[in-house]
N, C-alpha and C positions, 0 to 999 in steps of 0.2 A: 579192094574191099578192106575195110577197117575192122580190126578186132574189137569186140565189146570189152568193156572194163571187166565184167564178170568173167569172161573167158580168160583174159590176161591174169587176173587174180588167181583163178584155179590152176593155171599153168605154173605160175610163180610158186604157189603153195606146194605143188607136186615136186618141183625142183628142190625146194627147201627140205621137204620130207626125204628125198633121195640123199641129200647131204647131211641128214640127221640134225637139222637146225629147227628147233621148235618154233612154230609160227601160229598166230591166231588172228582171225578177222575180228577186230574189236569194234568196228563201225562199218556197217554194210551200206554203201552209197548207191547211187544210181547204177543199175546194171549195164546200161548201154554206154553212157558217156561220163560217169563220175570220175573225178580226179582221184589219185591215190597218194597217200602218205605212208611211208614205211618207217616205223620206229624200231631201232635196234637197241635193245637193252643189253648191256654187257655184264649185268648181274653184280656190279660193284657200286651201284648207286648212280651210275652214269648212263647216258643214252645219247643217241644221234637220231635226228629226224631227217629223212630224205623226201624230196619232192621231185617229180619229173618236170623238167623245164627244157628250154632250148639253149644250146651252146651258142653264145653270141658270135663266136669266131667262125664256127662251121655251119651254123644254122640247123644242126642236127639235134635230135632230142637227147637229153642226158639227165642223169640223176644228180642233183645237187644237195648239199647239206643245208637244210633250212634252219636247223637249230642243233646245238649240242651242248652238253654239260650235265648238270644235275638232272636226274630223271624226273623229279617233280617239276622242274622248269620246262623240260621238254613236254611233259604232260599238259602243262598250262598252255603251251603253244598249240598243241593239238586241239584243246578245248576252244581256243580263240578261232582257229581255222574252221572247226566244225560249226561254231556259231555263225560264221559268215557264209559257209557253204554246207548245207545239210546233205547234199548229194555226195559228199566226200567219203571215200573209203579210207579206213585206217587198218594197217596190218602191223602187228607187233611181233618182232623176232626176239629170241633170247639166245645169245651166243657169247660166251666169255672171250673167244678169240676175235670177235668183231666181224664175223663173216655175214654177208648179206646177199651175195651173188648178183647184185644189181649191175655189176660191171661185166657180166657174162654175155656172150652173144645172144640176141633174141630178147633180152629183157629191157633194153633201152627203148 
């Protein structure tokens, strides 16, 4: 049985809350199968954008950096992705230390 995107997003937000990492759903995509982008703003004008993909070496799902740099540039990348895929979820985190928890078990 496959988890819905909405269920995964709620679980991820709960983990972030437990780690005291502020997070917001800025675009609510398709509840059952929408893809997810995670923007990590480090509060210094910089940001990283993560997308779940497949590791070509292992064939397993992994989070990759889709874009990083100036926050405005990353926001532009999100807009372009949303223009192509209106079912896309976007979650924004704010953490000066750059924590995102995407590398923790159960989140890949």
